[in-house]
Structures are given as structure tokens and as C-alpha cells.
Backbone as a ProteinNet text record, in pm:
[ID]
protein_1_A
[PRIMARY]
MELKGKTAIITGSNSGIGLGVARELARAGADVVLNSFTDNDEDHRLAQEIGAEFNVTARYIQADMSNPEACRALIEQAGACDILVNNAGIQHVSPIEDFPTEKWDAIIAINMSSTFHCTAAALPMMRKAGWGRVVNIASAHGLTASPFKSAYVAAKHGVVGLTKVTALETAQELITANAICPGYVKTPLVEAQVPDTAKKYDMTEEEAVQKVILERQPSKEFATVEQIGGTAVFLCSAAADQITGTTISVDGGWTAL
[TERTIARY]
2027.7	1898.2	1811.1	1777.1	1709.3	1574.2	1508.6	1374.7	1372.8	1488.9	1496	1410.2	1330.6	1243.5	1104.8	1084.8	953.5	879.5	748.1	665.4	584.3	593.6	522.9	418.1	296.9	189.4	163	167.3	147.9	31.1	-78.4	-194	-172.9	-231.6	-218.6	-74.2	-0.4	145.3	205.9	128	188.9	233.8	226	275.5	285.1	342.8	341.3	400.5	335.9	386.8	394.4	291.4	290.5	407.8	438.5	552.2	682.5	693.2	813	834.2	726.8	735.9	775	713.8	746.4	894.2	946.6	1087.4	1179.6	1147.5	1234.7	1226.8	1110	1099.1	1176.6	1168.7	1246.9	1396.4	1434.4	1575.7	1625.4	1535	1570.6	1563	1526	1529.9	1396.7	1287	1155.3	1108	1040.5	964.8	840.9	800.4	691.6	580.2	458	340.1	284	289.6	232.3	84	10.1	-133.7	-188.7	-289.8	-376.6	-502.9	-592	-717.3	-702.8	-592.5	-568.6	-498	-492	-423.5	-372.8	-258.3	-202.1	-55.6	2.8	141.9	237.3	210.3	298.8	303.1	188.3	183.4	273.5	261.3	340.7	488.4	515.6	654.3	721.1	644.5	696.3	741.6	661.1	698.5	823.9	831.8	949.7	1076.1	1064.3	1180.4	1228.2	1134.1	1172	1239.1	1182.9	1241.5	1384.3	1406.8	1540.2	1637.7	1590.8	1679.6	1728.2	1639.4	1673.9	1691.2	1683.7	1704.5	1607.2	1480	1373.7	1263.3	1169.6	1050.7	950	905.2	808.6	696.6	573.1	455.9	357.9	272.7	162.9	30.8	-58.6	-190.4	-296.1	-382.3	-490.6	-597.8	-644.4	-757.7	-815.2	-946.1	-1017.8	-1040.5	-972.8	-979.7	-1113.3	-1203.8	-1338.1	-1428.9	-1378.5	-1456.2	-1403.3	-1483.4	-1433.7	-1382	-1454.8	-1411.8	-1279.5	-1260.8	-1135	-1018.7	-1041.9	-936.9	-886.8	-980.9	-943.8	-883.1	-933.8	-879.7	-735.9	-702	-563.9	-468.1	-502.2	-415.5	-406.9	-520.5	-523	-443.1	-458.5	-388.7	-237.9	-197	-53.1	7.4	-71.2	-25.6	50.6	106	177.8	172.1	172.7	173.1	238.9	369	441.1	429.4	425.6	418.4	302.2	209.3	97.1	105.5	113.3	113	-17.1	-108.3	-235.9	-216.9	-208	-173.4	-279.3	-360.2	-452.8	-539.9	-556	-638.4	-675.2	-787.5	-831.5	-874.9	-900.2	-935.1	-1044.3	-1125.4	-1221.1	-1240.9	-1248	-1258.6	-1390.8	-1470.1	-1600.9	-1658	-1736.6	-1805.9	-1898.5	-1922.6	-2002.9	-2139.2	-2205.9	-2342.2	-2346.2	-2233.7	-2227	-2152.9	-2103.4	-2017.4	-2100.7	-2061.3	-2140.2	-2139.2	-2255.7	-2267.2	-2176.5	-2170.1	-2088.2	-1939.5	-1897.4	-1757.4	-1727.3	-1820.3	-1804.1	-1789.4	-1880.2	-1878.4	-1749.5	-1702	-1580.1	-1457.7	-1448.8	-1332.9	-1330.7	-1445.5	-1450.9	-1414.3	-1464	-1436.2	-1288.2	-1229.1	-1091.4	-990.6	-1013.4	-915.2	-920.6	-1039.7	-1052.6	-1095.6	-1206.1	-1257.8	-1161.4	-1088.2	-991.7	-883.8	-848.4	-750.1	-800.9	-928.4	-989	-990.1	-1038.6	-1054.1	-919.2	-820.4	-687.9	-623.1	-638.5	-582	-647.4	-779.2	-850.9	-804.3	-772.5	-725.4	-579.4	-500.2	-356	-318.9	-394.4	-355.1	-342.2	-432.3	-412.2	-280.7	-239.4	-111.3	5.3	-3.9	102.2	111.4	-5.2	-6.5	54	21.2	76.6	227.8	276.7	421.1	492.2	416.7	476.8	541.3	506.6	567.4	485.6	472.6	402.2	413.1	393.4	393.2	275.5	192.2	88.7	130.4	148.6	187	78.1	4.8	-103.4	-57.6	-74.1	-38.7	-160.5	-156.8	-265.4	-232.3	-223.8	-200.3	-192.8	-135	-149.7	-298.1	-380	-524.8	-587	-506.9	-552.6	-539.9	-470.8	-445.4	-502.1	-528.6	-583	-681	-731.2	-832.7	-809.2	-873.3	-877.7	-1021	-1064.8	-1199.5	-1210.2	-1330.8	-1366.9	-1312.6	-1256.2	-1200.5	-1265.4	-1397.9	-1467.7	-1445.5	-1461.5	-1449.2	-1305.8	-1211.2	-1069.9	-1026.2	-1061.7	-1024.9	-1091.7	-1219.7	-1289.9	-1225.5	-1192.9	-1132.2	-996	-913.4	-778.7	-780.2	-873.6	-889.9	-931.7	-1017.6	-1059.1	-944.4	-855.7	-738.4	-650	-632.2	-552	-617.2	-749.8	-819.2	-808.8	-824.2	-813	-671.6	-573.2	-434.1	-417.4	-476.9	-464.9	-533.4	-651.1	-722.5	-641.5	-587.1	-505.6	-386.6	-323.6	-208.4	-247.5	-360.7	-404.4	-440.1	-498.9	-538	-418.9	-304.7	-184.6	-69.5	-99	6.4	96.7	46.3	128.1	181.7	179.6	236	349.1	424.5	532.1	475.4	367.5	299.7	281.5	313.6	290.7	204	139.5	57.6	80	119.2	146	99.2	81.3	39.8	144.8	177.6	262.9	170.6	197.2	111.7	190.9	192.3	266.1	191.3	269.4	212.5	213.7	253.5	262.5	388.6	370	479.5	497	621.5	650.6	624.4	507.8	469.1	436.2	431.3	394.4	258.5	165.1	32.9	41.2	120.1	135.3	212.1	318.5	397.8	313.5	220	135.1	40.9	16.9	-73.1	-5.1	128.4	201.9	175.6	185.3	162.4	23.3	-79.9	-215.3	-232.9	-170.5	-178.9	-110.8	6.1	77.8	-5.2	-68.3	-151.3	-271.9	-334.3	-453.6	-423.6	-309	-274.3	-179.2	-150.8	-60.7	73.7	133.5	261.4	358.5	485.4	579.8	552.3	604.2	580.2	642.9	759.7	823.4	739.5	684.9	597.7	472.8	418	297.6	324.6	441.4	478.2	492.2	567.3	598.3	478.2	399.6	294.8	157	135.4	2.9	7.1	80.3	78.3	137.7	250.7	317.1	286	174.2	137.6	136.7	85.8	71.4	188.1	289.7	404.1	522.7	551.9	649.6	788.1	829.6	962.1	970.5	853.5	844.4	917.9	924	981.2	887	877.1	802.2	876.2	801.5	861.3	877.5	962.1	982.5	925.5	896.7	844.9	950.1	1077	1184.8	1184.3	1152.3	1145.2	1028.3	915.1	801.9	837.4	901.1	942.6	1043.3	1137.6	1237.4	1175.2	1072.1	1000.7	930.8	872.4	809	911.5	1028.2	1133.8	1174.1	1187.9	1222.1	1117.1	989.2	882.4	882.2	945.1	956.7	1083.5	1166.2	1294.4	1281.1	1385.1	1386.7	1388.2	1442.3	1445.4	1305.3	1207.8	1069.8	980.8	1040.4	961.6	862	896.3	808.7	737.8	738.8	661.9	534.5	422.9	296.4	181	81.9	-36.4	-17.3	81.2	108.5	117	137.6	153.4	292.8	349.1	475.6	447.5	461.7	436	560.2	540.5	647.8	591.4	585.2	504.9	571.4	703.8	775.1	725.5	665.6	619.6	473.5	399.4	258.4	178.2	185.4	101.6	160.5	274	328.7	264.1	196.5	135.7	20.6
1095	1137.3	1187.8	1096.8	1132	1200.1	1170.4	1223.2	1344.1	1401.2	1518.3	1630.7	1692.2	1800.1	1754	1621.6	1566.1	1531.1	1544.6	1506.3	1383.3	1279.8	1154.3	1133	1104.1	1068	919.3	848	703.6	670.6	621.4	590.4	456.6	446.2	322.3	286.2	381.3	364	367.7	335.8	329.6	188	96	-40.1	-110.5	-229.9	-317.6	-260.5	-293.2	-252.3	-100	-31.3	114.5	179	129.8	183.4	151.1	31	-6.7	83.1	112.8	201.6	342.3	391.2	524.3	534.8	434.5	436	437.8	359.6	355.7	485.9	547	677.1	783.4	777.2	870.9	846	720.2	686.5	747.1	754.8	812.3	964.2	1024.3	1169.3	1239.6	1165.9	1230.1	1267.7	1382	1412.2	1323.7	1273.1	1175.8	1218.5	1181.8	1199.7	1061	1021.2	893.2	912.7	802.5	811.5	679.9	690	578.3	637.5	551.1	599.7	633.2	591.9	623.3	759.1	810	938.1	941.2	876.2	871.1	912	919.1	964.9	875.6	746.2	652.7	682.1	716.9	749.6	868.5	974.1	1094.5	1071.7	989.8	958.3	878.9	790.9	713.3	805.2	905.5	1002.1	1079.2	1119.9	1192.9	1108.8	980.5	891	875.2	863.2	852	980.4	1093.8	1221.4	1236.1	1196.1	1207.7	1109.5	987.2	883.6	919.2	975.8	998.5	1146	1231.8	1375.1	1432.5	1396.5	1449.6	1503.8	1572.9	1615	1500.9	1457.6	1348.3	1388.4	1370.9	1406.8	1290.4	1292.7	1195.7	1272.3	1231.9	1293.6	1184.3	1195.8	1098.6	1122.5	1013.8	1023.4	883.5	875.4	748.7	725.3	624.3	600.6	541.7	513.9	470.7	589.7	711	833.3	916.6	934.6	1008.3	1147.3	1219.6	1355.5	1354.4	1254.6	1244.5	1212.1	1129.4	1097.4	1224.3	1303.4	1426.2	1529.1	1533.2	1627	1592.8	1463.5	1422	1487.9	1482.3	1539.5	1691.4	1753.6	1899.1	1943.1	1868.5	1904.2	1888.9	1790.5	1771.6	1891.5	1956.2	2078.5	2058	1939.8	1905.2	1754.1	1709.7	1564.8	1538.7	1512.9	1475.5	1325.9	1249.3	1103.2	1058.9	986.5	932.2	781	721.9	575.5	535.1	480	432.6	289.7	276.6	148.4	96.1	182.1	141.4	24.3	-72.2	-186.9	-271.1	-342.4	-438.1	-565.2	-670.9	-800.5	-866.3	-946.5	-1035.2	-1155.5	-1272.8	-1398.2	-1465.3	-1493.3	-1555.6	-1596.8	-1704.6	-1738.6	-1623.9	-1610.7	-1500	-1493.1	-1607.7	-1603.7	-1565.9	-1578.5	-1543.1	-1412.9	-1350.7	-1233.2	-1117.7	-1065	-956.4	-830.7	-773.4	-653.5	-541.3	-523.6	-413.8	-437.2	-564.6	-595.4	-567.6	-606.8	-577.1	-426.6	-350.7	-205.9	-143.6	-192.1	-136.4	-168.2	-290.3	-329	-250.8	-237.9	-160.4	-15.1	40.1	180.3	204.2	121.3	143.8	98.2	-18.6	-75.9	-15.2	27.5	77.8	223.5	258.9	395.1	500.1	468.1	565.2	596.4	497.4	518.5	622.9	613.1	712	850.9	861.6	992.9	1060.3	984.7	1043.7	1085.4	1002.6	1035.7	1160.5	1168.4	1285	1414.1	1408.1	1526.6	1557.4	1452.9	1471.3	1517.6	1475.7	1507	1657.4	1742.3	1885.9	1937.7	1884.6	1925.8	1880.7	1758.5	1706.1	1786.9	1820.5	1899.7	2038.3	2097.8	2229.4	2222.3	2112.5	2094.9	2052.2	2000.3	1955.3	1818.9	1742.4	1609	1533.4	1403.4	1326.9	1177.9	1106.2	960	909.8	826.3	755.2	608	556.7	416.6	350.1	261.9	192.4	55	27	-106.1	-195.4	-271.9	-365.2	-498.1	-605.4	-737.4	-837.6	-953.9	-1065.4	-1090.2	-1058	-1073.3	-962.1	-870.8	-777.1	-835	-949.7	-1014.5	-1155.3	-1213.3	-1348.2	-1351.5	-1469.1	-1475.5	-1593.9	-1587.1	-1696.8	-1707.5	-1825.6	-1836.6	-1764.4	-1720.1	-1661.4	-1520.8	-1459.6	-1324.3	-1231	-1242	-1172.3	-1021.6	-958.5	-813.5	-768.5	-838.1	-801.7	-815.5	-927.8	-951.4	-849.2	-822.8	-722.7	-585.6	-548.4	-417.6	-405.5	-507.6	-500.5	-504.2	-580.7	-572.5	-430.6	-370.2	-232.6	-133.9	-154.5	-67.4	-77.6	-198.8	-216.5	-143.6	-154.2	-83.3	67.3	117.5	260.9	310.6	229.7	264.1	289.4	203.1	217.4	345.2	374.4	496.5	619.9	619.3	732.1	753.8	644.4	654	714	672.9	724.9	872.5	914	1054.5	1146.5	1089.9	1171.3	1136	1062.1	1003.6	1106.7	1225.4	1327.2	1431.1	1395.8	1481.1	1405.2	1472.5	1406.3	1342	1267.4	1197	1052.7	960	818.8	757.1	647.6	572.4	423.6	355.2	212	142	11.7	-67.5	-172.9	-183.4	-292.4	-402	-524.3	-637.2	-738	-719.2	-813.7	-945.2	-1049.9	-1173.9	-1165.9	-1274.8	-1270.6	-1196.6	-1099.4	-1014.8	-1037.3	-1041.6	-1064.4	-936.7	-931.6	-819	-872.6	-787.1	-834	-905.4	-859.7	-921.5	-1064.3	-1086.2	-1220.5	-1310.4	-1255.8	-1336	-1383.7	-1301	-1336.7	-1452	-1476.3	-1584.2	-1720.4	-1721	-1846.5	-1945.5	-1906.8	-2005.2	-2068.3	-1988.1	-2041.3	-2135.3	-2100.1	-2186.1	-2319.9	-2315.2	-2438.4	-2526.7	-2465.4	-2540.9	-2602.1	-2525.8	-2573.8	-2696.7	-2699.6	-2809.4	-2910.8	-2893.9	-2985.2	-2997.5	-2882.3	-2875.1	-2792.8	-2801.6	-2705.1	-2569.6	-2462.7	-2331	-2320.2	-2379.6	-2375.7	-2451.3	-2565.6	-2640.8	-2561	-2492.8	-2412.8	-2300.8	-2239.4	-2133.7	-2189.3	-2298	-2352.7	-2418.8	-2493.6	-2577	-2512	-2414.6	-2353.8	-2207	-2124.3	-1980.6	-1948	-2011.8	-1983	-2087.7	-2154.7	-2261.5	-2212.3	-2091.4	-2040.6	-1952.2	-1939.4	-1853.5	-1944	-1964.2	-2065	-2050.6	-1929.2	-1910.1	-1967.5	-1985.1	-2031.4	-1938.4	-1813.6	-1710.6	-1590.5	-1527.1	-1402.6	-1292.2	-1200.8	-1073.4	-991.6	-890.2	-804.4	-666.2	-594.9	-458.5	-369.3	-400.6	-323.2	-343.7	-465	-491.1	-417.1	-414.1	-338.4	-189.4	-141.5	-2	31.1	-59.6	-38.5	-32.9	-112.5	-108.9	25.9	77.1	208.8	317.6	310.8	409.2	403.3	281.8	267.9	334.5	313.3	372.3	524.9	579.5	725.3	780.4	694.2	736.5	774.7	840.7	879.1	756.8	646.5	524	473.9	515.8	469.8	574.2	675.6	782.3	730.4	622.6	569.1	440.4	415.5	302.8	360	335.1	386.9	298.1	285.5	207.9	58.9	15.2	-128.3	-177	-307.1	-368.5	-429.8	-425.4	-493.3	-593.6	-720.8	-825.2	-852.1	-850.7	-886	-1001.9	-1118.4	-1228	-1364.1	-1366.3	-1493.9	-1590.1	-1538.4	-1622.9	-1662.4	-1613.5	-1649.6	-1635.9	-1518	-1492.5	-1550.8	-1620.6	-1691.9	-1829.1	-1874.7	-2007.5	-2011.7
-255.6	-202.1	-317.3	-406.7	-530.8	-508.8	-396.9	-374	-280	-255.7	-167.9	-225.9	-140	-183.2	-222.6	-230.7	-262	-132.7	-135.2	-21.6	-58.6	24.2	1.2	110.1	68.5	161	145.4	257.4	255.4	347.1	291.9	375.8	446.9	563.6	640.8	670	726.2	731.9	871.4	974.5	1107.8	1143.3	1046.4	1067.6	932.7	932.8	816.3	689.5	577	446.6	436.8	481.8	472	542.8	661.7	736.1	663.9	609.9	534.7	414.3	342.6	226.4	270.5	377.9	427.7	463.7	528.3	568.2	446.4	345	226.9	147.6	141	74.5	151.7	284.2	366.7	348.4	339.9	317.7	186.3	87.3	-43.2	-43.7	70.6	84.1	83.7	64.9	60.8	200.6	210.4	331.6	330.6	446.6	447.8	543	502.6	585.9	614.1	741.4	782.4	813	804.7	828.6	881	966.5	1001.2	1063.1	1112.3	1170.3	1317.5	1381.1	1521.2	1531.9	1653.3	1674.5	1817.8	1839.9	1974.1	1971.8	2088.8	2100.2	2021.6	2020.9	1950.8	1801.1	1743.3	1600.6	1569.1	1647.2	1623.3	1654.4	1755.8	1789.2	1675.8	1613.7	1501.6	1389	1358.1	1254.9	1294.9	1421.3	1469.1	1455.8	1487.1	1479	1334.7	1241.2	1100	1053.5	1093.8	1056.4	1105.7	1229.8	1288.2	1224.3	1198	1142.9	1002.8	921.2	780.1	746.6	847.8	828.4	725	741.6	656.4	746.6	686.4	760.6	758.1	874.3	883	977.4	930.8	1010.4	1011.9	1111.5	1118.3	1113.9	1023.8	1014.2	1023.6	1122.9	1139.7	1034.9	973.4	881.1	862.6	868	851.5	702.8	646.4	503.3	457.8	549.2	509.3	482.2	509.9	496.6	379	273.1	155.7	187.5	272.6	307.1	382.2	468.9	543.8	451.9	350.2	252.8	185.1	136.9	65.7	160.4	284.4	382.6	419.1	418.9	446.9	348.4	220.8	118.3	135.1	157.4	173.3	296.2	405.2	528.3	513	433.7	411.8	340.1	254.9	189.9	61.1	43	-79.8	-95.4	-220.2	-244.7	-379	-376.1	-497.3	-522.9	-413.7	-421.2	-333.6	-392.8	-316.5	-319	-201	-189.7	-122.1	-200.3	-147.8	-97.3	34	95.4	191.9	247.9	354.2	309.6	399.4	364.2	484.4	471.2	571.6	499.5	576.1	517.7	600.4	534.3	601.5	511.9	572.7	498	530.6	427.4	447.9	312.7	305.9	181.2	139.5	10.4	-40.6	26.9	38.6	92.3	239.7	309.8	451.7	477.3	368.7	386	443	559.3	620.3	533	513.7	430.2	479.4	611.9	665.2	639.8	637.3	606.8	459.9	372.3	229.4	209.3	266.1	248.1	300.9	415.7	475	390.1	340	258.4	127.6	62.7	-61.8	-34.7	74.9	107.4	135.1	220.8	264.6	159.9	100.5	8	-131.6	-174.2	-311.1	-318.6	-254.8	-271	-217	-109.7	-56.9	-160.4	-241.4	-347.7	-446.7	-482.3	-572	-508.7	-385.7	-323.6	-300	-253.7	-231.1	-362.9	-464.7	-595.2	-652.5	-640.5	-693.4	-627.3	-498.9	-427.4	-457.3	-486.7	-505.6	-646.1	-747.2	-884.7	-912.1	-861.7	-885.7	-828.1	-713.9	-654.1	-741.3	-793.8	-880.2	-1008.6	-1064.7	-1188.4	-1165.1	-1051.4	-1019.6	-1003.2	-944.3	-924	-1052.4	-1149	-1273.8	-1266.4	-1163.5	-1144.4	-1040.1	-1057.9	-956.3	-977.2	-868.1	-871.4	-786.7	-846.4	-772.8	-768.5	-648.6	-629.6	-546.8	-609.3	-540.8	-495.5	-367.4	-317.2	-338.8	-445.3	-475.6	-408.2	-484.2	-425.4	-539.1	-510.4	-604.1	-629.3	-529.2	-544.3	-628.9	-680.3	-780.7	-919.7	-930	-1058.6	-1066.5	-951.1	-944.5	-827.2	-793.1	-688.1	-595.7	-481.1	-384.9	-334	-296.8	-241.1	-107	-75.7	53.3	75.3	-29	-17.1	-119.3	-132.9	-241.6	-238.8	-123.2	-115.9	-141.6	-81.3	-96.8	-242.1	-305	-444.6	-535.4	-511.8	-592.2	-576.7	-453.8	-429.4	-495.7	-483.1	-538.8	-691.3	-750.4	-895.6	-935.4	-854.7	-881	-873.8	-778.5	-765.8	-890.3	-941.2	-1063.3	-1180.4	-1192.9	-1299.9	-1285.4	-1163	-1138	-1168.7	-1139.6	-1170.6	-1319.7	-1401.8	-1547.5	-1595.9	-1540	-1578.9	-1539.7	-1418	-1371.7	-1463.7	-1505.9	-1595.4	-1729.8	-1784	-1914.2	-1905.8	-1794.7	-1780.2	-1756.9	-1721.7	-1694.8	-1789.2	-1894.6	-1977.9	-2043.9	-2071.4	-2137.6	-2039.8	-1912.6	-1809	-1739.6	-1655.3	-1581.2	-1454.6	-1473.3	-1364.1	-1407.2	-1319.5	-1350.3	-1242.3	-1278.9	-1183.6	-1206.7	-1102.5	-1111.4	-984.8	-995.8	-880.1	-848.2	-721.4	-672.9	-621.6	-664.2	-627.3	-544.4	-412.4	-327.7	-311.8	-288.9	-238.7	-86.9	-21.5	124.2	165.9	252.4	299.6	449.5	492.2	633.8	711.3	773.1	857.3	996.2	1096.5	1230.6	1231.4	1149.5	1143.6	1092.1	986.3	930.1	1026.2	1084.3	1177.9	1296.1	1339.4	1453	1420	1290.5	1248.8	1249.1	1249.9	1233.7	1347.1	1474	1581.1	1576.1	1550.5	1544.6	1426	1313.4	1195.1	1221.4	1287.1	1320.6	1412.4	1509.5	1603.9	1533.7	1445.4	1374.5	1291.2	1225.7	1134.9	1197.9	1329	1401.3	1329.7	1304.6	1235.6	1318.1	1282	1336.7	1270.6	1330	1271.4	1132.6	1113.1	981.4	878.3	917.3	826.4	792.6	892.2	868.5	769.2	780.7	687.3	546.1	532.5	400.6	333.3	410.1	350.7	349.4	437.3	446	403.3	477.8	451.3	314.6	281	153.6	46.9	62.8	-31.2	-175.8	-199	-335.8	-379.6	-296.1	-327.7	-363.2	-492.1	-533.5	-471.6	-441.4	-381.5	-240.9	-179.2	-39.5	56.4	18.6	104.4	106.2	222.9	231.2	157.9	94.7	57.4	185.4	180.8	297.5	271.8	379	362.9	297.8	320.8	258	106.1	62	-82.2	-146.6	-77.2	-129.8	-133.6	-26.6	-22.8	-130.7	-153.4	-258.4	-396.1	-418	-545.5	-562.7	-454.9	-460.6	-492.5	-429.6	-456.7	-603.6	-657	-799.9	-887.6	-856.4	-937.3	-929.7	-826.5	-811.6	-875	-927.9	-983.2	-1130.1	-1181.2	-1322.6	-1413.2	-1365.1	-1445.1	-1478.5	-1398.2	-1417.2	-1483.7	-1546.7	-1607.9	-1711.7	-1781.1	-1885.5	-1840.8	-1711.3	-1657.5	-1597.2	-1660.1	-1607.8	-1653	-1566.6	-1598.9	-1591.3	-1515.4	-1510.3	-1366.4	-1352.9	-1221.3	-1211.3	-1092.2	-1064.3	-952.2	-983.3	-884.6	-801.1	-670	-576	-494.5	-558.7	-505.3	-511.3	-531.6	-535	-641.9	-746.4	-856.5	-851.7	-751.9	-733.9	-861.1	-925.6	-1042.9	-1170.8	-1159.1	-1275.3	-1291.4	-1187.2	-1191.6	-1292.3
[MASK]
+++++++++++++++++++++++++++++++++++++++++++++++++++++++++++++++++++++++++++++++++++++++++++++++++++++++++++++++++++++++++++++++++++++++++++++++++++++++++++++++++++++++++++++++++++++++++++++++++++++++++++++++++++++++++++++++++++++++++++++++++++++++++++++++++

């Protein structure tokens, strides 16, 4: 239980990658704070279940990551932040000339600006504790690009740049900052897209996965949320004390192309 006694805040963590990361950090002994923009019984029950399963303290705190004040309030309300995982994100696909302004603004706010605001609030806590880890969930699209994803690609490239700045500003402290860059990850959201994709291209679901969804992922396999979570746990370990300001791709070879 290497992370026992540490508190981890994971934004956007009531499902998908964020939930997977939260579970793996809890498995490693960290107390966890889950977050999303909703605030219902299911959210709080999810935290209770994680706490009971891994014998850690687990809480759910509602905060809208599109709101700078809410981002900072999340960290303050948690009361401690040894590990910050900036994961919250949304997506919209459209050509640049048709891209809705409100969608651009929302993606930049949630995917990139929330990373800045949460980090700014968390660093004083890490400095006071004498130890900290900032783990930003970027994307293969933080290192490369795809058409029709202008806001997402811009935001994720921004997250990678912010990660490097955070690392340089904390380089002589026991604080590191790194970005995980997943390719396609098997989440409920992605799985739900498979039937429609198969129907659109008149393929079987397996063909749709291999030929369309995983077209740019050379392994032709999804990464799992457990693998992303395991990478985050590694970055929080003593073995990663001198890993800072870099990206770790979990993308089946996507960015090797």
C-alpha cells in the first residue's frame, strides 16, 4: 500500500478513465476524492463502494470543471491534495469553419483551463506537505492531430505544455508533473459507439472496431482503464521520482507512426 496516507483528487471520475484511475490509486492505498459536475446519490454511493472495497477514505465532491472558481474550490474543499489527476474532458467533432463557438469555449475550459486552475490550487498544498504528484490525462491528440477535432487537439497540446511548465517550476522539490497520453481506451462511452459505427459502415462490430475505431492504433487493441490507472500509480511511486515534465503514451503504438 505504497500510497497509504496520501490523498488523491481525480477530476471527472464518476465513470470511464477517471473512475479507473481512482480505483487503481485506491487499490494502492490512497484516499480518493471523486468528482464530476453531477451531484446525485449514485455519485456518492460510488465513492462509498470504493472506500469499502479498498479500505480507504473515499469522497465525492461536485464541481463544474468549466468554472474556474469551482475548480479551485474543489481542491480547497478536499482539504488536502498530495496527488492531483486532471482528467475531466469533453469532445466535439466538426470542421473548423463550422465549429460552434460555445463548444470551443467549453472544451478549452474543461479540458485545459481546469487543469491550470486545479494545479494552481493544489501546488501550495503539495509544497506544504513536502511531496506531490500532478498527473494530467492528456491524449495521443496531445502529441499528434486528427481532422475535425480542433478544440480537443488544441486543448490536449496545451495540457502537455502546461505539464512541462509545472515540472520546471517544481523541479527542485519533491513534486513531479507528467502527462499520460492514451489512445483509444475501452470505456462505456466508446463501447456504446461500436454498434452505430458498424451500422454506418455496414460491418460487423468486430470489423468496425478493427478497421474504423482502431484504425490509427497499430496494436488493434483498446487500452484499458486499469492500464491508465496503473500508469498513474507508477508515476506516484518512488521509482518515478526523477520522471517529470514528460509524456507517457498508452496508445498501442499510435504516436510511433
